[in-house]
C-alpha positions as CSV (number, residue, x, y, z in Angstrom):
1,M,107.9,104.4,128.7
2,V,107.9,101.1,126.2
3,F,106.0,101.3,123.2
4,S,104.4,98.2,121.1
5,T,103.0,98.4,117.3
6,T,99.8,96.3,117.7
7,I,96.6,95.8,116.0
8,Q,93.4,97.6,117.4
9,T,90.7,95.7,116.8
10,T,86.8,96.7,116.9
11,I,84.5,94.0,118.4
12,S,80.5,94.3,117.5
13,P,78.6,94.7,120.4
14,H,75.9,92.5,118.5
15,D,77.6,89.5,117.4
16,Q,81.3,89.9,119.0
17,S,82.9,89.4,115.9
18,S,85.6,91.2,114.4
19,V,84.5,94.4,112.8
20,T,87.7,96.7,111.8
21,E,91.3,96.5,112.5
22,R,94.2,99.3,112.2
23,I,97.7,99.2,113.2
24,Y,99.0,101.7,115.3
25,P,101.7,103.8,114.5
26,S,105.6,103.6,116.1
27,P,106.4,106.7,118.2
28,E,108.8,108.2,115.6
29,A,105.5,107.8,113.1
30,L,103.3,109.5,115.5
31,N,106.1,112.4,115.9
32,E,106.2,113.0,112.4
33,S,102.5,113.3,111.9
34,I,102.6,115.7,114.7
35,A,105.3,117.7,112.8
36,R,103.1,117.5,109.5
37,A,100.0,119.1,111.5
38,A,102.4,121.4,113.0
39,V,103.7,122.7,109.8
40,A,100.2,122.9,108.1
41,Q,98.7,125.3,110.8
42,K,101.4,127.9,110.3
43,A,100.3,128.1,106.5
44,W,96.7,127.7,107.6
45,A,96.7,130.4,110.1
46,K,97.5,133.2,107.4
47,V,94.5,132.1,105.3
48,P,92.3,134.9,105.6
49,L,89.0,134.3,108.0
50,A,86.8,134.8,104.9
51,E,88.7,132.1,103.1
52,R,88.4,129.5,106.0
53,I,84.8,130.3,106.4
54,A,83.9,129.4,102.7
55,I,85.9,126.3,102.8
56,G,83.7,125.6,105.9
57,Q,80.6,126.3,104.1
58,K,81.7,124.2,101.2
59,F,82.1,121.3,104.0
60,I,78.7,122.1,105.4
61,D,77.0,122.0,102.0
62,E,78.9,118.4,101.1
63,W,78.4,116.6,104.3
64,P,75.1,115.2,103.3
65,N,76.4,113.3,100.4
66,T,80.1,112.7,101.5
67,G,80.5,111.6,105.0
68,G,77.0,112.2,106.3
69,K,75.6,109.4,104.6
70,Q,77.9,106.9,105.8
71,V,77.1,107.4,109.6
72,P,74.0,105.4,110.3
73,A,75.6,102.1,108.9
74,Q,79.2,102.8,110.3
75,L,77.6,103.4,113.8
76,T,75.3,100.6,113.8
77,K,78.4,98.2,112.7
78,E,80.9,99.5,115.3
79,M,79.1,100.4,118.1
80,G,75.6,98.9,117.9
81,R,73.1,101.8,117.7
82,P,70.0,100.9,116.0
83,I,70.0,101.8,112.2
84,S,67.0,103.7,112.4
85,Q,68.6,106.2,114.7
86,G,72.0,106.9,112.9
87,A,70.8,109.7,110.6
88,G,69.9,112.0,113.6
89,E,73.9,112.0,114.5
90,A,74.5,113.3,111.0
91,R,71.8,115.9,111.2
92,G,73.0,117.1,114.4
93,F,76.5,117.1,113.7
94,L,75.4,119.6,110.8
95,E,73.3,121.4,113.0
96,R,76.2,122.0,115.1
97,A,78.9,122.9,112.5
98,K,76.3,125.2,110.7
99,Y,75.8,127.3,114.1
100,M,79.7,127.4,114.6
101,L,80.2,128.7,111.5
102,S,77.6,131.2,111.4
103,I,79.2,133.1,114.4
104,A,82.7,132.8,113.1
105,E,83.4,135.6,111.9
106,S,81.6,137.7,115.0
107,S,83.3,135.5,117.2
108,L,87.1,135.6,115.5
109,S,87.4,139.0,113.8
110,D,89.1,141.4,115.6
111,I,87.6,143.6,118.2
112,A,88.2,147.3,117.9
113,L,88.1,149.7,121.0
114,A,87.2,153.3,120.2
115,D,89.7,156.2,120.5
116,T,87.4,158.6,122.0
117,D,88.8,157.7,125.5
118,K,92.5,157.5,124.5
119,P,92.9,159.8,121.3
120,G,96.2,159.5,119.3
121,F,95.9,155.6,119.9
122,K,94.4,153.0,118.2
123,R,93.8,149.7,119.8
124,F,91.9,146.1,119.0
125,I,92.2,142.5,120.3
126,R,93.0,139.7,117.8
127,R,92.1,135.9,118.4
128,I,95.0,133.7,117.6
129,P,94.6,130.2,117.2
130,L,96.4,128.2,119.7
131,G,98.3,125.8,117.2
132,V,98.0,121.9,117.2
133,V,95.0,121.1,119.0
134,L,94.7,117.2,119.8
135,V,90.7,116.0,120.1
136,I,90.5,112.7,121.8
137,A,86.7,111.8,120.7
138,P,84.6,108.9,122.8
139,W,82.8,106.1,121.0
140,N,79.1,106.8,122.0
141,F,78.5,109.7,119.9
142,P,82.1,110.3,118.0
143,Y,80.5,112.9,115.5
144,L,78.5,114.7,117.5
145,T,81.0,115.2,120.2
146,S,84.1,115.7,117.9
147,V,82.4,118.2,116.1
148,N,82.3,120.6,118.8
149,S,86.0,121.1,118.7
150,V,86.8,119.9,115.6
151,F,85.1,122.1,113.3
152,P,85.8,125.4,115.2
153,A,89.3,124.5,115.7
154,L,89.7,124.5,112.4
155,I,87.7,127.6,111.3
156,A,89.9,129.8,114.4
157,G,93.0,128.5,112.6
158,N,94.2,125.4,114.1
159,A,95.5,122.2,113.0
160,V,93.6,119.2,114.6
161,L,94.7,115.7,115.4
162,L,91.8,113.6,115.7
163,K,92.2,110.4,117.9
164,P,88.9,108.2,117.8
165,S,87.7,105.7,120.3
166,P,88.8,102.0,119.4
167,Q,85.1,101.3,119.3
168,T,84.5,103.7,116.4
169,P,87.7,104.2,114.5
170,L,85.9,104.9,111.2
171,S,84.1,108.0,112.6
172,A,87.6,109.8,112.4
173,E,88.7,108.6,108.8
174,I,85.4,109.6,107.5
175,L,85.2,112.8,109.2
176,A,88.9,113.7,107.9
177,D,88.3,112.5,104.5
178,S,85.2,114.8,104.1
179,L,87.1,117.9,105.3
180,V,89.5,117.2,103.0
181,H,87.6,116.8,100.4
182,A,85.8,120.1,100.8
183,G,89.2,121.6,100.6
184,F,91.0,121.8,104.3
185,P,94.4,121.0,103.6
186,K,95.3,117.2,103.9
187,D,97.8,117.6,107.0
188,L,95.8,120.0,108.9
189,I,93.4,117.1,110.0
190,I,94.9,114.0,110.6
191,P,93.0,111.1,112.2
192,L,95.3,109.2,114.6
193,H,94.7,105.4,116.0
194,L,96.5,105.8,119.4
195,T,97.3,103.0,122.4
196,P,97.2,104.5,125.7
197,E,100.7,105.1,125.9
198,L,100.8,106.8,122.2
199,T,98.3,108.8,123.6
200,T,100.3,109.7,126.6
201,Q,102.9,110.6,123.8
202,A,100.7,112.8,121.9
203,V,99.3,114.6,124.8
204,Q,102.8,115.6,126.0
205,H,104.4,116.3,122.8
206,P,105.6,119.7,122.8
207,L,104.3,120.9,119.4
208,V,100.5,120.0,120.5
209,D,99.4,123.2,122.3
210,F,95.6,122.1,123.5
211,V,93.8,118.3,124.2
212,S,90.2,118.2,124.1
213,F,89.0,114.7,125.7
214,T,85.4,114.0,126.0
215,G,85.1,110.6,128.0
216,S,84.9,109.4,131.5
217,V,86.4,110.8,134.6
218,A,89.1,108.3,135.3
219,G,89.9,109.3,131.3
220,G,90.1,112.8,132.0
221,R,92.3,112.5,135.2
222,A,94.8,110.7,133.0
223,V,95.1,113.3,130.2
224,E,95.1,115.9,133.0
225,K,97.9,114.0,134.9
226,A,100.0,113.6,131.1
227,A,99.1,117.5,130.7
228,V,100.7,118.2,133.9
229,G,103.7,116.3,133.1
230,A,104.6,117.8,129.7
231,P,106.9,120.7,129.5
232,G,105.5,124.3,129.3
233,F,101.7,125.0,130.4
234,K,99.4,122.7,127.9
235,G,95.7,123.8,127.9
236,V,93.1,121.4,128.5
237,A,89.3,120.7,128.1
238,L,87.7,117.8,129.5
239,E,84.1,116.9,129.2
240,L,83.3,113.9,131.5
241,G,80.5,111.9,132.6
242,G,77.2,112.6,134.4
243,K,74.6,111.3,136.4
244,D,71.9,113.6,135.4
245,P,68.9,114.2,137.4
246,A,65.2,114.9,136.1
247,Y,62.5,116.4,138.4
248,I,59.0,116.4,138.0
249,R,56.8,118.7,139.6
250,A,53.3,118.5,140.9
251,D,51.9,120.4,137.8
252,A,53.9,118.7,135.2
253,D,52.0,117.4,131.9
254,L,52.2,113.9,132.3
255,E,51.2,113.0,128.8
256,Y,54.1,115.0,127.8
257,T,56.4,114.5,130.4
258,V,56.8,110.9,130.6
259,A,57.3,109.7,126.8
260,E,60.2,112.8,126.6
261,I,61.8,111.5,129.7
262,V,61.7,107.8,128.3
263,D,63.7,108.9,125.2
264,G,66.0,110.9,127.2
265,A,66.8,107.6,129.2
266,L,67.0,105.3,127.0
267,F,68.2,106.7,123.3
268,N,71.3,104.9,122.3
269,S,70.7,102.6,125.0
270,G,71.1,105.2,127.8
271,Q,75.1,105.9,126.8
272,S,75.0,109.3,126.6
273,C,76.9,111.6,129.2
274,C,73.5,113.7,129.4
275,A,71.1,111.0,129.3
276,V,68.6,111.0,132.3
277,E,69.7,108.5,135.1
278,R,68.0,109.7,137.9
279,I,64.4,110.6,138.5
280,Y,62.7,112.6,141.1
281,V,58.8,112.9,141.3
282,H,56.5,114.8,143.5
283,E,54.5,112.5,145.4
284,S,51.2,113.5,144.2
285,V,52.0,112.4,140.7
286,Y,54.2,109.9,141.5
287,D,52.2,106.4,141.0
288,D,50.8,108.0,137.6
289,F,54.1,108.8,136.3
290,V,55.9,105.3,137.3
291,A,52.8,103.7,135.6
292,R,53.1,105.4,132.3
293,F,56.7,105.2,132.3
294,V,57.0,101.5,132.8
295,D,54.4,100.9,129.9
296,I,56.3,103.0,127.3
297,V,59.6,101.1,128.3
298,K,58.1,97.6,127.9
299,A,57.3,98.6,124.6
300,Y,60.9,99.0,123.7
301,K,62.2,96.7,121.0
302,L,65.5,95.5,122.4
303,G,67.5,93.2,119.3
304,D,69.6,93.6,116.1
305,P,70.5,97.2,115.6
306,A,70.7,96.4,111.6
307,S,66.9,96.1,111.8
308,E,64.5,99.0,110.9
309,T,61.9,97.9,114.0
310,T,64.5,98.2,116.7
311,N,64.5,101.1,119.0
312,L,67.2,100.0,121.4
313,G,70.4,97.9,120.7
314,P,73.1,96.4,122.8
315,V,75.4,98.5,125.1
316,V,79.2,98.4,124.0
317,S,80.7,95.7,125.4
318,V,79.9,92.4,127.2
319,A,82.0,94.0,130.0
320,S,80.0,96.9,130.2
321,A,76.6,95.0,130.0
322,D,78.2,92.8,132.9
323,R,78.5,95.9,135.0
324,I,75.4,97.7,134.6
325,R,73.6,94.3,135.3
326,K,75.7,94.2,138.6
327,Q,74.6,98.0,139.4
328,V,71.1,96.8,139.2
329,D,71.4,93.5,141.0
330,D,73.2,95.5,143.8
331,A,70.3,97.7,144.1
332,I,67.6,95.0,144.4
333,A,69.7,93.7,146.6
334,A,69.5,96.5,148.8
335,G,65.7,97.1,148.5
336,A,65.1,98.4,145.3
337,K,62.2,96.9,143.2
338,A,62.4,95.9,139.5
339,L,59.1,96.9,137.5
340,V,60.3,95.6,134.0
341,S,60.5,92.1,133.7
342,S,63.5,90.6,131.7
343,Q,61.4,88.0,130.2
344,L,60.3,90.6,127.8
345,F,63.4,91.0,126.5
346,P,64.9,87.6,125.9
347,I,67.8,88.4,123.8
348,A,69.4,89.9,127.0
349,Q,71.3,86.9,128.2
350,P,74.5,86.6,130.5
351,G,77.5,86.9,128.3
352,T,75.8,89.2,125.7
353,A,76.2,92.9,125.2
354,Y,72.3,93.1,125.3
355,V,70.9,94.6,128.5
356,A,67.1,94.7,129.2
357,P,65.8,97.8,129.7
358,Q,65.1,98.4,133.4
359,V,63.1,100.8,136.1
360,L,63.6,100.8,139.5
361,V,61.8,102.1,142.5
362,D,62.1,102.4,146.3
363,V,65.5,103.5,145.8
364,D,67.8,106.0,147.6
365,H,71.0,107.6,147.5
366,S,72.6,104.6,149.5
367,M,72.4,102.6,146.0
368,D,75.2,103.1,143.2
369,V,72.2,103.3,140.6
370,M,71.3,106.6,142.3
371,K,75.0,108.1,142.5
372,E,77.3,106.3,140.2
373,E,77.4,106.4,136.3
374,T,75.3,103.9,135.1
375,F,75.8,104.2,131.1
376,G,72.8,102.2,130.1
377,P,69.4,101.4,129.9
378,V,68.7,101.9,133.6
379,V,66.8,104.3,135.4
380,G,65.9,104.6,139.3
381,I,62.7,106.8,140.4
382,Q,62.5,108.3,143.9
383,K,59.6,109.9,145.4
384,V,60.0,113.9,146.7
385,A,57.5,115.6,148.7
386,S,58.8,119.1,147.6
387,D,61.0,121.3,145.6
388,E,63.5,121.6,148.5
389,E,63.6,117.7,148.8
390,A,64.3,117.4,144.9
391,V,66.9,120.4,144.9
392,K,69.0,118.4,147.7
393,L,69.0,115.3,146.1
394,M,69.6,116.5,142.7
395,N,72.8,118.0,143.6
396,D,73.7,115.0,146.1
397,S,76.1,113.8,143.1
398,P,79.8,113.8,141.9
399,Y,78.8,115.0,138.9
400,G,77.1,118.1,137.4
401,L,76.4,118.1,133.8
402,T,72.7,118.9,132.9
403,A,69.6,118.6,135.3
404,S,65.7,118.9,133.8
405,I,62.7,120.3,135.4
406,W,59.5,119.6,134.1
407,T,56.7,121.7,135.3
408,N,53.3,123.0,133.2
409,A,54.6,126.6,133.0
410,S,52.6,127.5,130.1
411,A,49.2,127.0,132.1
412,H,50.7,128.4,135.3
413,P,52.8,131.1,134.9
414,E,54.1,131.0,138.7
415,S,55.5,127.9,137.5
416,E,58.1,129.5,135.6
417,Q,59.3,131.5,138.6
418,A,59.6,128.3,140.4
419,F,61.8,126.9,137.6
420,L,64.1,129.6,137.9
421,N,64.5,129.4,141.8
422,I,65.1,125.6,141.4
423,E,67.7,126.4,138.6
424,D,69.6,129.1,140.7
425,Q,70.4,126.4,143.3
426,L,71.2,123.3,140.9
427,Q,75.3,122.7,140.3
428,C,75.3,121.7,136.7
429,G,76.5,123.2,133.4
430,T,72.8,122.9,132.0
431,V,69.4,123.2,133.2
432,Y,66.4,122.5,131.1
433,L,62.8,122.9,131.3
434,N,60.6,120.5,130.0
435,R,63.3,118.8,127.8
436,C,66.7,117.1,128.2
437,D,69.2,115.0,126.6
438,Y,70.0,117.8,123.8
439,L,72.9,120.4,123.0
440,D,71.8,123.6,121.6
441,P,75.1,124.8,119.6
442,A,73.9,128.7,120.6
443,L,74.3,127.6,124.2
444,S,78.2,126.6,126.1
445,W,78.5,123.0,127.0
446,T,80.4,122.7,130.1
447,G,80.2,120.7,133.4
448,A,80.3,121.5,137.2
449,K,82.1,119.4,139.6
450,D,83.7,115.8,138.0
451,S,81.7,116.5,134.9
452,G,84.7,118.1,133.5
453,R,86.1,121.7,132.8
454,G,86.3,124.1,129.5
455,I,83.4,125.1,127.4
456,S,82.7,124.2,123.7
457,L,80.0,125.1,121.4
458,S,78.7,129.0,121.5
459,K,80.8,132.0,121.1
460,F,82.7,131.2,124.2
461,G,83.9,127.6,122.5
462,Y,85.8,129.9,120.3
463,D,87.5,131.6,123.1
464,Q,88.5,128.1,124.3
465,L,90.4,127.1,120.8
466,T,92.2,130.6,120.9
467,R,94.1,133.2,122.7
468,A,93.8,136.7,123.2
469,K,96.5,139.1,121.5
470,S,96.3,142.9,122.4
471,V,97.1,145.4,119.7
472,H,98.1,148.7,121.2
473,M,99.2,151.3,118.9
474,K,100.3,155.0,119.3
475,V,99.1,157.0,116.0
476,K,100.0,160.4,117.1
477,T,103.3,161.3,118.6
478,S,102.6,165.0,119.3
């Protein structure tokens, strides 16, 4: 394998200017960083859980005035999110960290077994940290995704190597600095800017015990292949893409539902693994739903993300914009109808990362826009005649991250049972009723099919970052 020491450059999606540069380490320097993390982890694992939790609480208390206040401007500059929306990621990060800290003692303390069935024996199960955890984070929500693994990994007694996306390199540095400021040992959390070749080296390194990857399906396959090629048996968690559906039943409250789904489809320019990308609407409310949906989309303000009036920024790159526009053009060529005029959004020109939001109807599953991940401000809306047809179409996807069902369960109690009947048939990790595009940290975040494997958040997130060790003591010998 050939390595080259080169400079990583982050390009602004807004104006294509150079924002940040970082020099990649040499292979030898990377090995040295991993070795330092391994040494720090051995000492950290001996720190009592109560002390680790106390440091974690100090980090949470300080975050709004340390890293948290830097998040909005940094994300606007590096990946183009509107400045008006940046604070939400800092708050969401804090919500998840708080919850994972609140369940740390119950999730990580020894589990004692009663001795009534085996008198003369003392038995318990201990949760042991894995060692060094490599977290490979994406650019679209660099804090919200990394916190799922980074914070609980540290509290559980692991060291963390945090590799950010080249699009948002400062996120790893800001997070690491804030953690160290709160009292986590410096070498326990090390940000790494790596080429693909160096990333493979880190994945395969014998001192790296677990890899948590969030990103594309192709990226996940590359990580898994590298891990399989490493000595021993290395754990890998993969949080990958989605083509998340929403189904609007006949009794849905459209006044509430439409605005929620528009936000779920267009927030962060649709660049979310759990964004709503395809919508199925019962035929009895289809026309009304579509009309309301289009009216809201037309009112969006696409423009400079540094402006407080902007609520739709550029996508991450010109290449991404070109791919999204092609998906829309291909759908129209195949018979889809576009309902939003691009003239409403004059900044969205070829050669830029600005993509006009689009609503497509007369779509079907022969079109990529209803099957393949878009990751942009585009959604297709398809008419259905029944719950059964909706379920069939919602499951007709290689992805299985989230799905949402919209029905007026409060006014029609039988609708809640209908929701549960549909939920039971859906092949995905999370099913929502009357909400979408949200991660509750008390619930496990996981996917089915090509959306990945493994679990983060909830008590099960700690299970992924530790291993069970059974202790069996015979205390009476006569």
